C-alpha positions in Angstrom: 29.7 13.8 27.9 26.6 14.8 30.0 26.0 11.6 32.0 22.8 13.0 33.6 21.3 13.7 30.1 22.2 10.1 29.0 20.5 8.6 32.0 17.4 10.7 31.3 17.4 9.5 27.7 17.7 5.9 28.8 14.7 6.4 31.2 12.8 8.0 28.4 13.3 5.3 25.8 12.4 2.6 28.4 9.1 4.3 29.0 8.6 5.0 25.2 9.0 1.3 24.3 7.3 -0.3 27.3 5.2 -3.2 26.2 6.8 -3.5 22.7 8.0 -7.0 21.9 8.7 -7.1 18.2 12.4 -6.6 18.3 12.2 -2.8 18.2 12.1 -2.4 22.0 14.1 -0.8 24.8 16.4 -3.8 24.9 17.2 -3.3 21.2 17.9 0.4 21.8 20.2 -0.4 24.7 22.2 -2.9 22.6 22.5 -0.3 19.8 23.7 2.2 22.4 26.3 -0.2 23.8 27.5 -1.1 20.3 27.7 2.5 19.3 29.8 3.5 22.4 32.2 0.6 21.7 32.6 1.6 18.1 33.0 5.3 19.2 36.1 4.3 21.3 37.9 3.4 18.0 37.0 6.7 16.2 37.4 10.4 16.6 33.9 11.7 17.1 31.4 13.5 19.3 30.5 10.8 21.8 27.5 12.6 23.1 26.0 13.0 19.7 26.6 9.3 19.1 25.0 8.3 22.4 21.9 10.4 22.0 21.3 9.4 18.4 21.7 5.8 19.3 19.3 6.0 22.1 16.7 7.9 20.1 17.2 6.2 16.8 13.8 4.4 17.0 11.9 7.1 18.8 10.0 8.0 15.6 10.3 4.7 13.8 7.4 4.6 11.3 6.7 1.0 12.1 5.9 2.0 15.7 4.9 5.7 15.7 2.9 8.0 13.5 5.0 11.1 13.9 6.4 13.7 11.5 9.8 15.3 11.3 11.2 13.2 14.3 8.6 14.8 16.6 9.3 12.5 19.6 13.1 12.9 19.5 12.9 16.7 18.8 10.5 17.2 21.7 12.7 15.3 24.1 15.8 17.1 23.1 14.1 20.5 23.2 12.8 19.9 26.7 16.4 19.2 27.8 17.6 22.6 26.5 19.8 21.5 23.6 20.6 24.0 21.0 18.8 23.8 17.6 22.0 23.1 15.8 22.8 20.2 18.2 19.3 18.8 17.7 19.6 19.0 13.9 22.9 17.2 14.1 21.4 14.4 16.2 18.3 14.1 13.9 20.6 13.9 10.8 22.4 11.0 12.4 19.1 9.3 13.3 17.7 9.7 9.8 20.8 8.1 8.3 20.3 4.8 10.3 17.4 3.2 8.5 18.3 0.4 6.1 14.9 0.7 4.4 15.4 4.4 3.6 19.2 4.5 3.1 20.2 1.1 1.8 23.9 1.2 1.0 24.2 5.0 1.3 27.0 5.9 3.6 26.3 8.6 6.2 28.2 11.9 5.7 29.5 12.1 9.3 31.5 9.7 11.4 28.8 9.9 14.1 26.2 8.8 11.5 28.4 5.9 10.3 28.9 4.7 13.9 25.2 4.7 14.8 24.2 3.1 11.5 26.8 0.3 12.1 25.6 -0.2 15.7 22.0 -0.7 14.6 23.0 -3.0 11.7 25.1 -5.1 14.0 22.0 -5.8 16.1 20.3 -7.1 13.0 22.7 -9.9 12.4 24.1 -12.8 14.4 22.1 -14.6 17.1 20.3 -11.4 18.1 19.4 -10.6 14.5 17.9 -14.1 14.1 15.8 -13.7 17.3 14.6 -10.2 16.3 13.6 -11.4 12.9 11.3 -14.1 14.2 10.0 -11.9 17.0 9.0 -9.3 14.4 7.5 -11.9 12.2 5.4 -13.4 14.9 4.2 -10.0 16.1 3.1 -9.1 12.5 1.6 -12.5 11.5 4.5 -13.5 9.2 5.2 -17.2 8.7 8.6 -18.8 9.1 9.2 -18.9 5.3 8.5 -15.1 5.1 11.0 -14.5 8.0 13.6 -16.7 6.3 13.1 -14.6 3.1 14.0 -11.5 5.2 17.5 -13.0 5.7 18.2 -12.9 2.0 16.5 -9.5 1.4 18.4 -7.7 4.2 20.4 -9.5 6.8 22.9 -11.2 4.5 23.7 -7.9 2.9 24.7 -6.0 6.0 28.2 -7.4 6.4 29.4 -5.6 3.3 27.6 -2.4 4.2 29.4 -1.6 7.4 31.3 1.7 7.6 33.9 1.5 10.4 36.7 -1.1 10.6 35.6 -2.2 14.1 32.0 -2.9 12.8 33.3 -4.7 9.7 35.3 -7.1 12.0 32.3 -7.7 14.3 30.0 -8.2 11.4 32.2 -11.0 9.9 31.6 -13.3 12.9 27.9 -12.5 13.1 27.5 -13.1 9.4 29.1 -16.5 9.7 26.5 -17.4 12.4 23.7 -16.4 10.0 25.1 -18.7 7.3 25.4 -21.5 9.8 21.8 -21.1 10.9 20.6 -21.1 7.3 22.6 -24.2 6.5 21.0 -25.9 9.4 17.5 -24.6 8.3 18.1 -26.1 4.9 19.3 -29.4 6.3 16.3 -29.8 8.6 13.8 -28.9 5.9 15.5 -31.0 3.2 13.3 -34.0 3.9 10.3 -32.0 2.7 12.1 -30.4 -0.2 10.3 -32.5 -2.8 7.0 -31.4 -1.3 7.8 -27.7 -0.9 6.7 -26.6 -4.3 3.4 -28.5 -4.2 2.8 -27.5 -0.6 3.5 -23.9 -1.3 1.2 -23.9 -4.3 -1.5 -25.7 -2.3 -1.2 -23.1 0.5 -1.4 -20.3 -2.1 -4.5 -21.8 -3.7 -6.2 -21.9 -0.3 -5.3 -18.3 0.4 -6.5 -17.4 -3.1 -9.9 -19.0 -2.5 -10.2 -17.0 0.7 -9.2 -13.9 -1.1 -11.7 -14.6 -3.9 -14.5 -14.8 -1.3 -13.5 -11.6 0.4 -13.1 -9.7 -2.9 -16.4 -11.1 -4.2 -18.1 -9.5 -1.2 -16.4 -6.2 -1.9 -16.8 -6.3 -5.7 -20.0 -8.2 -6.5 -21.6 -7.4 -3.2 -20.8 -3.7 -3.3 -21.9 -3.1 -6.8 -25.0 -5.3 -6.2 -26.0 -3.1 -3.3 -25.5 -0.1 -5.5 -27.7 -1.6 -8.1 -30.4 -2.3 -5.5 -30.2 1.3 -4.3 -30.5 2.6 -7.8 -33.9 0.9 -8.1 -35.1 3.5 -5.5 -34.1 6.5 -7.6 -35.8 8.1 -10.5 -34.1 8.6 -13.9 -33.2 12.2 -13.0 -31.2 11.3 -9.9 -28.1 13.0 -11.2 -27.6 15.2 -8.1 -27.7 12.2 -5.7 -25.4 10.1 -7.8 -23.0 13.1 -8.3 -22.6 13.4 -4.6 -22.1 9.7 -4.1 -19.4 9.6 -6.9 -17.7 12.6 -5.3 -17.7 10.8 -1.9 -16.3 7.6 -3.5 -13.6 9.6 -5.2 -12.5 11.2 -1.9 -12.4 7.8 -0.2 -10.3 6.3 -2.9 -7.9 9.3 -3.0 -7.4 8.7 0.8 -6.7 5.0 0.2 -4.1 5.8 -2.5 -2.3 8.7 -0.7 -2.5 7.5 2.9 -2.1 3.8 2.6 -1.1 2.4 -0.8 1.7 4.8 -1.8 3.1 4.7 1.7 3.1 1.0 1.7 4.6 0.9 -1.8 7.5 3.1 -0.6 8.3 0.7 2.2 7.2 -2.6 0.7 10.7 -4.0 0.4 13.6 -4.3 2.8 16.1 -3.3 0.2 17.1 0.2 -0.8 13.8 1.7 -2.0 13.9 3.8 -5.1 11.2 6.4 -5.0 11.5 6.8 -8.7 10.4 3.2 -9.2 7.2 4.0 -7.3 6.7 7.2 -9.4 7.2 5.2 -12.6 4.7 2.6 -11.4 2.1 5.2 -10.6 2.6 6.9 -14.0 2.4 3.5 -15.8 -0.9 2.6 -14.1 -2.3 6.0 -14.9 -1.2 6.0 -18.5 -2.2 2.4 -19.3 -5.8 2.9 -18.0 -6.1 6.3 -19.7 -5.0 4.9 -23.0 -7.3 1.9 -22.8 -10.2 4.1 -21.9 -9.3 6.5 -24.8 -9.3 3.5 -27.1 -12.8 2.5 -26.0 -14.0 6.0 -26.4 -12.6 6.3 -29.9 -14.2 3.0 -30.9 -17.7 3.8 -29.6 -18.3 7.6 -29.4 -19.0 8.1 -33.1 -22.0 5.8 -32.8 -23.7 7.9 -30.1 -25.4 10.9 -31.7 -25.1 13.5 -28.9 -21.3 13.0 -28.5 -20.1 15.6 -31.0 -17.5 18.4 -31.2 -19.5 20.4 -28.6 -19.5 17.5 -26.0 -17.1 17.7 -23.0 -14.0 15.7 -23.4 -15.2 13.3 -20.7 -18.3 11.6 -19.6 -21.1 13.9 -18.3 -23.8 11.2 -17.7 -24.0 7.9 -16.0 -24.5 5.9 -19.2 -21.4 7.5 -20.7 -19.2 6.5 -17.7 -19.9 2.8 -18.3 -20.6 3.1 -22.0 -24.2 1.9 -21.4 -25.2 4.6 -24.0 -23.4 2.6 -26.7 -25.2 -0.5 -25.7 -28.5 1.3 -25.7 -27.9 2.5 -29.3 -27.7 -1.1 -30.5 -30.6 -2.3 -28.3 -32.9 0.5 -29.6 -32.1 -0.4 -33.2 -30.5 3.0 -34.0 -27.3 1.0 -34.6 -27.1 -2.4 -36.2 -28.2 -5.2 -33.7 -25.3 -7.3 -35.2 -23.0 -5.1 -33.0 -25.0 -5.7 -29.9 -22.6 -8.4 -28.5 -19.6 -6.2 -29.3 -21.3 -3.3 -27.5 -21.9 -5.5 -24.5 -18.2 -6.5 -24.5 -17.2 -2.8 -24.7 -19.4 -2.0 -21.7 -17.9 -4.9 -19.8 -14.3 -3.7 -20.7 -15.1 -0.1 -19.5 -16.3 -1.4 -16.2 -13.3 -3.8 -15.9 -11.0 -0.8 -16.3 -12.4 0.5 -13.0 -12.7 -2.8 -11.1 -9.5 -4.6 -12.0 -7.2 -2.0 -10.4 -9.4 -1.9 -7.3 -9.1 -5.6 -7.1 -5.3 -5.3 -7.5 -5.3 -3.1 -4.4 -7.0 -5.7 -2.3 -4.8 -8.5 -3.6 -1.5 -6.6 -3.1 -2.6 -5.6 0.4 -3.2 -9.2 1.3 0.2 -10.2 -0.2 1.9 -8.2 2.5 1.3 -11.1 5.0 1.0 -14.2 2.8 0.6 -16.7 5.6 -2.2 -14.9 7.5 -4.8 -13.6 5.1 -7.6 -13.3 7.6 -5.3 -11.6 10.1 -4.3 -9.0 7.6 -6.0 -5.9 8.9 -4.7 -3.7 6.0 -6.2 -6.1 3.4 -9.5 -6.4 5.1 -9.7 -2.6 5.5 -9.0 -2.2 1.7 -11.8 -4.7 1.0 -14.2 -2.7 3.2 -13.2 0.6 1.7 -13.5 -0.6 -1.9 -16.8 -2.3 -1.1 -18.2 1.0 0.1 -16.7 2.7 -3.0 -18.4 0.2 -5.3 -21.9 1.2 -4.1 -22.1 4.5 -6.0 -20.3 2.8 -8.9 -23.0 0.1 -8.9 -25.5 2.9 -9.1 -23.6 4.3 -12.1 -24.1 1.0 -13.9 -27.7 0.2 -12.8 -29.4 3.6 -13.3 -28.8 3.8 -17.1 -29.9 0.2 -17.5 -33.1 0.7 -15.6 -33.8 4.0 -17.4 -33.2 2.2 -20.7 -36.1 -0.1 -20.0 -34.4 -3.1 -18.4 -36.3 -4.7 -15.5 -35.0 -3.8 -12.1 -34.1 -7.3 -11.0 -32.2 -8.0 -14.2 -30.4 -4.7 -13.9 -29.4 -5.5 -10.3 -28.1 -8.9 -11.4 -26.1 -7.5 -14.3 -24.8 -4.7 -12.0 -23.6 -7.2 -9.4 -21.8 -9.3 -12.0 -20.1 -6.1 -13.2 -18.1 -6.3 -10.0 -16.6 -9.7 -10.9 -13.5 -8.2 -12.6 -12.5 -7.0 -9.1 -11.8 -10.7 -8.3 -9.5 -11.0 -11.3 -7.6 -7.9 -10.2 -7.3 -9.2 -6.6 -5.8 -12.6 -7.7 -3.4 -10.8 -10.1 -2.3 -8.3 -7.4 -1.8 -11.1 -4.9 0.2 -13.3 -7.2 2.5 -10.4 -8.3 2.9 -9.1 -4.8 4.0 -12.5 -3.4 6.9 -12.8 -5.9 9.2 -10.4 -4.1 9.1 -7.1 -2.1 10.0 -5.2 -5.4 7.1 -6.9 -7.2 4.8 -5.9 -4.3 6.0 -2.3 -4.6 5.3 -2.4 -8.4 1.9 -3.9 -8.0 0.8 -1.3 -5.4 2.3 1.5 -7.4 0.6 0.5 -10.7 -2.8 0.0 -9.0 -2.4 3.4 -7.3 -1.8 5.1 -10.7 -4.8 3.3 -12.3 -7.1 4.3 -9.4 -5.9 7.9 -9.6 -6.9 8.0 -13.3 -10.3 6.6 -12.4 -10.8 9.2 -9.7 -9.3 12.3 -11.4 -10.0 11.3 -15.0 -13.5 10.1 -14.7 -15.3 10.1 -11.3 -14.6 13.7 -10.3 -15.1 15.3 -13.8 -18.3 13.5 -14.2 -19.6 14.3 -10.7 -19.0 18.0 -11.4 -20.6 17.9 -14.9 -23.7 16.0 -13.5 -24.3 18.7 -10.9 -22.5 22.0 -11.3 -22.3 22.9 -7.7 -19.8 23.2 -4.8 -21.4 20.4 -2.9 -19.5 17.7 -4.8 -16.3 19.3 -3.6 -17.5 19.1 -0.1 -18.3 15.4 -0.5 -14.8 14.8 -1.8 -13.4 16.3 1.4 -15.8 14.2 3.5 -14.7 11.1 1.5 -11.1 11.9 2.1 -11.7 12.2 5.9 -13.8 9.0 6.0 -11.1 7.1 4.2 -8.4 8.5 6.5 -10.5 7.4 9.6 -11.1 3.9 8.2 -7.4 3.4 7.4 -6.1 4.6 10.7 -8.7 3.2 13.1 
């Protein structure tokens, strides 16, 4: 084994993790390295591969670094002159370590099994307990959330060790975890009768905070859009087309760069990408079917929607079904159906706003105890608030052009954002049930938003102004969303 290379690697990781104190630091790396070398003594393996993989196993951890294809580890190994096949072997071992990505999957090589065991040993016992609370404190997780992590991951590790030496070491550390949990339960037993009520009371306080934040994004955003619409003429299709395109780009960025990534890693257990795919498809299909049902119920009452009409909305009033409401208000359709037409319009708007609210709620559910410290949730609220401005215009413009007073139109438009609050509460409550429920909530909301973007906003923006500029605004929206998420 090249001792000089090992010393260089140790120096590299100590520099790489300097200042990190959430349990994924240089000390953790060195413990994994020592564990791995002890386990390697009991096995027939390439000890240098084991050593380098153990030392570099967190060099590209997605919780710490935004790199692709193990860029940090590859760059370090390339600079030290290792052959490509050696680097690939080390990277394969590193990629087999993560519990989140691999769950109970056993690595193909003995080197991979050793390093995976070494990392998992450092997640249990006294060290595992300390690391769990260090990570929880760094990421604003309360004690109860950290305790939940024991049941989601730590207590499963004993039975998922690969080597005999690791299995033996895990037994003792596992018993220490159980002893700690028993003591935790004993010390908290005096408040057991109050736990349910206390937890519910805490959730209610958090929900009220969430309602306030979401109201600003939903009601405030659409209200601002309604106010802006008062400044435009009836023939403002080009402007609104560009704004809808920009909003579509922002929301696509939110889904692809944040929501789906978070959904894939929402739980600590073995994540099944197919469950996320099914959630996205379900969200898309449900919203598409509900929208198709509304179209089928209303389109036959609007004269200009015939066999020659595009199979999607090509005007603002069609997007929100305000045209159906106008038919009844003008007397061309029976006024007895006016209330139903209003409900249809409200339902059409809710199909947009409820999934957006679910995104905000599920984002806040990621850190239950610290709503105001949840940067991701606040970012989603800001992004969706900006997105709601052009949607507010889409609601207000047809109301104003149909003869409704501007102030009344703005008021109705602002209230149309209220379903966002319902979606936020729903997404929060589902997301706090379990990591799997959070994953499903994020996936479903992502699919619903993808339908709104690709099934409605983008087709309509193109039909409202047949130009290449809407496409440019989509790209600008994508980049804006990316910047907001990663700032």
